[in-house]
C-alpha positions as CSV (number, residue, x, y, z in Angstrom):
1,M,315.0,244.4,147.6
2,K,316.1,244.7,151.2
3,I,312.5,244.5,152.4
4,L,311.8,241.4,150.2
5,V,315.0,239.8,151.6
6,T,313.9,240.5,155.1
7,I,310.4,239.0,154.6
8,S,311.8,236.0,152.8
9,R,314.4,235.5,155.6
10,I,311.7,235.4,158.3
11,I,309.4,233.1,156.3
12,V,312.0,230.6,155.2
13,G,313.9,230.6,158.5
14,L,310.8,230.0,160.6
15,L,309.5,227.3,158.2
16,F,312.8,225.4,158.2
17,I,313.0,225.6,162.0
18,V,309.4,224.4,162.5
19,S,309.7,221.6,159.9
20,G,313.1,220.6,161.2
21,L,312.1,220.5,164.9
22,I,308.9,218.5,164.1
23,K,310.9,215.8,162.3
24,L,313.7,216.0,164.9
25,N,311.1,215.1,167.6
26,D,310.6,211.8,165.7
27,P,313.7,211.0,163.6
28,V,312.8,207.3,163.6
29,G,309.5,208.1,161.9
30,F,311.2,210.3,159.4
31,S,313.7,207.4,158.6
32,F,310.7,205.2,157.8
33,K,309.6,207.8,155.3
34,L,313.1,207.9,153.7
35,E,313.0,204.1,153.5
36,E,309.8,204.5,151.5
37,Y,311.5,206.9,149.1
38,F,314.6,204.6,148.8
39,S,312.4,201.6,147.9
40,P,312.6,200.0,144.5
41,G,309.2,201.2,143.6
42,V,310.1,204.9,144.1
43,L,313.7,206.0,143.7
44,N,315.3,202.5,143.6
45,L,318.0,203.4,146.0
46,D,317.7,200.4,148.2
47,F,321.4,200.4,149.1
48,L,320.7,203.5,151.2
49,T,318.0,201.8,153.3
50,P,320.4,200.6,156.0
51,Y,321.5,204.2,156.5
52,A,318.1,205.8,156.5
53,L,318.1,206.6,160.2
54,A,321.6,208.3,160.1
55,I,320.6,210.2,157.0
56,A,317.3,211.3,158.6
57,I,319.1,212.6,161.7
58,V,321.7,214.5,159.7
59,L,319.0,216.0,157.4
60,V,316.7,217.3,160.2
61,I,319.6,218.7,162.3
62,F,320.9,220.5,159.2
63,E,317.5,221.7,158.3
64,T,316.9,223.2,161.7
65,L,320.4,224.7,161.9
66,L,320.0,226.4,158.5
67,G,316.7,228.0,159.7
68,V,318.5,229.4,162.7
69,M,321.6,230.5,160.8
70,L,319.3,232.3,158.3
71,L,317.4,234.2,161.0
72,L,320.7,235.1,162.7
73,G,322.5,236.0,159.5
74,Y,325.4,233.7,160.2
75,K,327.5,232.7,157.2
76,P,324.9,234.0,154.7
77,K,326.5,232.8,151.5
78,F,326.9,229.2,152.8
79,T,323.4,229.3,154.3
80,V,321.7,230.5,151.2
81,W,323.6,228.1,148.9
82,S,322.7,225.2,151.2
83,L,319.0,226.3,151.3
84,L,318.9,226.5,147.5
85,L,320.4,223.1,146.9
86,M,318.2,221.5,149.6
87,I,314.9,223.0,148.2
88,V,315.8,222.2,144.6
89,F,316.3,218.6,145.6
90,F,313.1,218.4,147.6
91,T,311.1,220.2,144.9
92,F,312.2,217.6,142.4
93,L,311.4,214.8,144.9
94,T,307.9,216.0,145.7
95,F,307.1,216.6,142.1
96,Y,308.3,213.1,141.2
97,S,306.3,211.7,144.1
98,A,303.1,213.6,143.1
99,Y,303.3,213.2,139.4
100,F,303.9,209.4,139.5
101,N,301.8,209.0,142.8
102,K,304.7,207.2,144.5
103,V,304.5,208.5,148.1
104,T,301.2,209.7,149.5
105,D,302.7,211.9,152.2
106,C,306.2,213.5,152.0
107,G,306.7,213.6,155.7
108,C,307.7,217.3,155.5
109,F,306.0,218.0,158.9
110,G,306.1,214.5,160.3
111,D,302.8,213.3,161.7
112,A,301.8,216.8,162.8
113,I,300.6,218.1,159.5
114,K,299.7,215.8,156.7
115,L,300.1,217.1,153.1
116,T,299.0,215.5,149.9
117,P,301.8,215.0,147.2
118,W,300.7,218.1,145.2
119,E,300.3,220.2,148.4
120,S,303.9,219.2,149.3
121,F,305.1,220.2,145.8
122,S,303.3,223.5,145.9
123,K,304.8,224.3,149.3
124,D,308.3,223.6,147.9
125,V,307.7,225.9,144.9
126,V,306.7,228.7,147.2
127,L,309.8,228.1,149.3
128,L,311.9,228.0,146.2
129,F,310.6,231.5,145.2
130,F,311.5,233.0,148.6
131,I,314.9,231.2,148.6
132,L,315.7,232.6,145.2
133,I,315.1,236.1,146.6
134,L,317.6,235.3,149.3
135,F,320.0,233.9,146.8
136,F,320.1,237.0,144.7
137,G,320.0,239.4,147.6
138,Y,322.2,237.6,150.2
139,K,324.3,240.7,150.6
140,H,321.4,242.2,152.6
141,L,321.6,239.3,155.1
142,K,323.5,241.0,158.0
143,P,324.2,239.2,161.3
144,F,321.5,239.8,163.9
145,P,322.0,241.2,166.4
146,S,325.8,240.7,166.0
147,N,328.2,238.3,164.4
148,K,329.3,237.0,167.8
149,I,325.8,236.2,168.9
150,A,325.0,234.7,165.5
151,H,328.1,232.5,165.8
152,W,327.3,231.2,169.3
153,G,323.6,231.0,168.6
154,S,324.3,228.6,165.7
155,I,326.7,226.5,167.8
156,I,324.2,226.2,170.7
157,T,321.5,225.2,168.2
158,L,323.7,222.5,166.8
159,V,324.6,221.1,170.2
160,F,320.9,221.2,171.3
161,C,319.8,219.4,168.1
162,I,322.4,216.6,168.6
163,W,321.3,216.2,172.2
164,F,317.6,216.2,171.4
165,A,318.0,213.7,168.5
166,K,319.9,211.3,170.9
167,H,317.3,211.8,173.6
168,V,314.2,211.0,171.5
169,Y,316.0,208.1,169.8
170,S,316.9,206.5,173.1
171,H,313.4,207.1,174.5
172,L,310.3,208.1,172.5
173,P,309.1,211.3,170.8
174,T,308.6,214.1,173.3
175,I,305.3,215.1,171.6
176,D,303.3,212.3,170.1
177,F,301.3,213.5,167.0
178,R,300.2,210.0,166.1
179,P,296.7,208.5,166.7
180,Y,298.2,206.0,169.1
181,K,299.2,208.6,171.7
182,I,298.7,208.1,175.4
183,G,295.0,208.6,176.3
184,A,293.7,207.5,172.9
185,N,291.2,204.8,172.6
186,I,292.0,202.4,169.7
187,E,288.3,201.4,169.0
188,D,287.2,205.1,169.0
189,G,290.1,205.8,166.5
190,M,288.8,203.1,164.2
191,S,285.2,204.2,164.2
192,I,283.5,206.1,161.3
193,P,280.9,208.7,162.2
194,E,277.5,208.3,160.7
195,D,277.7,211.7,159.0
196,A,281.2,211.1,157.7
197,P,281.8,212.1,154.0
198,K,281.5,209.2,151.7
199,P,283.9,208.6,148.8
200,V,282.8,209.8,145.4
201,F,283.5,207.7,142.3
202,E,283.3,208.4,138.6
203,Y,282.5,205.5,136.3
204,A,283.5,205.6,132.6
205,W,281.3,203.0,130.8
206,K,282.5,201.8,127.5
207,F,279.9,200.5,124.9
208,D,279.9,199.3,121.3
209,V,277.1,201.2,119.6
210,N,276.6,200.2,116.0
211,G,280.3,199.3,115.6
212,E,281.5,202.5,117.2
213,E,283.0,202.8,120.7
214,K,281.1,205.1,123.0
215,I,282.0,206.2,126.5
216,I,279.4,207.4,129.0
217,T,280.4,208.8,132.4
218,T,278.2,208.5,135.5
219,N,278.6,208.6,139.3
220,G,277.4,205.1,139.7
221,D,274.2,204.3,137.9
222,Y,274.4,201.9,135.0
223,P,273.6,203.9,131.9
224,T,270.8,203.0,129.5
225,V,272.5,202.5,126.2
226,D,271.4,200.7,123.0
227,G,274.6,198.9,122.6
228,D,276.9,196.1,123.9
229,F,278.8,196.7,127.1
230,I,282.6,196.5,126.7
231,D,284.3,197.7,129.9
232,V,284.1,200.2,132.8
233,E,286.9,202.3,134.4
234,T,286.4,203.5,138.0
235,T,288.1,206.7,139.3
236,E,287.9,208.0,142.9
237,V,287.3,211.8,142.4
238,Q,286.8,212.6,146.1
239,K,288.1,210.7,149.1
240,G,285.8,209.7,151.9
241,Y,286.5,209.9,155.6
242,E,289.3,207.8,156.7
243,P,289.5,207.1,160.5
244,P,292.8,208.0,162.1
245,I,293.4,204.3,163.1
246,H,293.1,201.8,160.3
247,D,294.7,198.5,159.3
248,Y,294.8,197.6,163.0
249,T,294.2,194.0,163.7
250,M,295.3,191.5,166.4
251,E,295.2,188.2,164.6
252,R,296.1,184.7,165.8
253,D,295.6,181.5,163.7
254,G,293.8,183.6,161.1
255,V,291.2,184.9,163.6
256,D,291.0,188.6,164.5
257,H,290.9,189.0,168.3
258,T,290.8,192.8,168.3
259,P,287.3,193.3,169.7
260,E,287.9,190.7,172.5
261,I,291.2,192.2,173.5
262,M,289.9,195.8,173.4
263,S,287.4,194.8,176.2
264,W,290.2,193.6,178.5
265,E,291.3,195.5,181.6
266,H,295.0,195.9,182.5
267,V,296.8,194.5,179.6
268,L,300.6,194.7,178.9
269,V,301.3,194.5,175.2
270,V,304.9,193.8,174.2
271,V,305.3,195.2,170.7
272,V,308.1,193.6,168.6
273,R,307.5,194.8,165.1
274,D,310.3,192.7,163.5
275,I,311.8,190.1,165.9
276,Q,314.9,189.6,163.7
277,K,315.7,193.3,163.8
278,A,314.8,193.9,167.5
279,N,317.3,195.3,169.9
280,E,318.9,192.5,171.9
281,N,319.2,194.6,175.1
282,G,315.5,195.4,174.8
283,L,314.5,191.7,174.2
284,S,316.5,190.7,177.4
285,K,314.3,193.1,179.5
286,I,311.0,191.6,178.4
287,K,310.9,188.6,180.8
288,A,311.4,190.6,183.9
289,E,308.7,193.1,182.9
290,V,306.3,190.3,182.0
291,D,306.9,188.7,185.5
292,K,306.2,192.1,187.2
293,A,303.0,192.5,185.1
294,R,301.6,189.2,186.1
295,Q,302.4,189.8,189.7
296,N,300.4,193.0,189.4
297,G,297.4,191.1,187.8
298,Y,298.0,192.1,184.2
299,R,297.3,190.0,181.2
300,V,300.3,189.8,178.9
301,I,300.3,189.5,175.1
302,G,302.7,190.3,172.2
303,M,302.2,192.0,168.9
304,S,304.5,191.4,165.9
305,A,304.6,191.4,162.1
306,S,306.9,188.4,162.4
307,N,305.4,184.9,161.9
308,E,305.5,182.0,164.3
309,E,308.5,180.4,162.7
310,Q,310.5,183.6,163.0
311,L,309.4,184.2,166.6
312,A,310.0,180.6,167.9
313,P,313.8,180.7,168.5
314,Y,313.6,184.2,170.1
315,K,310.7,183.1,172.4
316,E,312.9,180.2,173.6
317,K,316.1,182.2,173.9
318,Y,314.5,185.1,175.9
319,H,311.8,183.0,177.7
320,L,308.9,184.9,176.1
321,D,306.1,182.6,177.4
322,F,303.0,184.5,176.1
323,D,301.0,184.6,172.9
324,F,301.9,186.9,170.0
325,Y,299.2,188.4,167.8
326,F,300.0,189.4,164.2
327,C,299.6,193.0,163.2
328,D,300.7,194.9,160.0
329,L,304.3,196.1,160.1
330,T,303.5,199.7,159.1
331,T,300.9,199.9,161.9
332,L,303.4,198.6,164.5
333,K,305.9,201.2,163.3
334,T,303.3,203.9,163.9
335,I,302.2,202.6,167.3
336,V,305.6,202.7,169.0
337,R,309.0,203.8,167.6
338,S,311.1,201.4,169.6
339,N,311.6,197.7,168.8
340,P,310.7,196.2,171.2
341,G,308.3,198.6,172.9
342,F,305.6,198.4,175.6
343,L,302.0,199.4,175.8
344,E,299.7,199.3,178.8
345,L,296.0,199.0,177.6
346,N,292.9,199.3,179.6
347,E,289.7,198.6,177.7
348,G,291.4,199.7,174.5
349,T,292.7,202.9,175.9
350,I,296.5,203.5,175.8
351,V,297.5,204.2,179.4
352,K,301.3,204.0,178.9
353,K,303.7,203.7,176.0
354,L,307.4,203.1,176.7
355,H,310.7,202.6,175.0
356,Y,312.6,199.5,176.2
357,N,315.1,201.9,177.8
358,D,312.3,203.2,180.1
359,T,310.8,199.9,181.4
360,E,311.3,201.0,185.0
361,K,308.4,203.4,184.5
362,L,306.0,200.6,183.6
363,F,304.7,199.8,187.1
364,K,305.9,203.0,188.8
365,E,303.0,204.8,190.5
């Protein structure tokens, strides 16, 4: 039993630390995932949506801390009970999500590792198995290397997690796992290779043959049947290649200007995903940065999911004298985690990406 507990301790501890740190690197992104779970179409806990960011930060700090406490053997009874309650909750959540196909990615490892709903559930079942071993054998969890070091190691971990969460929230994720990271070319990210796998569909054709209903399944061809066609049901049995960047458009007056803008050199893009929820301090900094950009020969445009009517009073208040292009809200959330945020583009390549707290770095050589 002692050997099983030791193996479980290492596996669970490391997984919780890795998973926690990946999400701690991008708590805003994890809060978007929680908002998806809280939505009426999933758990119908919409009253929790305003607190999604706070819940996300507390969860990822607690997850990381539990992993460290387990490896150090600090407060084993509290640690194991907390791990068990957490994994039972998330196992239920991932099963619900997978069975009812509610959320396509659990966000367990942020944007670093994408898991399908059933992969997420399977991962949680395996973790539950190891945590049950720890639960029934927690008496074998001795402090390592000593109780004093385990105590201070846990405190240092907590302090570090709080500091790191504040740092990435006030700036941007330290490591960017998204397809819009610095150096990425947006057009390249949207392209589909010629040899990319194509989706495979299954077609269930329904016919009336001599008064009886008959179903014939094919992979696309219309079957030759001596009967009257009733209906057909299409099922995707194998997904095709999906480019890392999709649903990206820069529209104005119903026209997609993406190809044109991707050819421009030296472009400053002001990203304001939702003007009504944008940080006022960040909005007040835009005018000065726009003036600097123009002095340095940059074109300036905006991107937002807000419409012209919503943008108008803010453009007047903050003197935002440049054109805004419409883009999908989810895409803008993925591009930059701050609202507003800044992108420097050169022929479609992201040269810089900054939080509104770091605008002094925009034109710093």
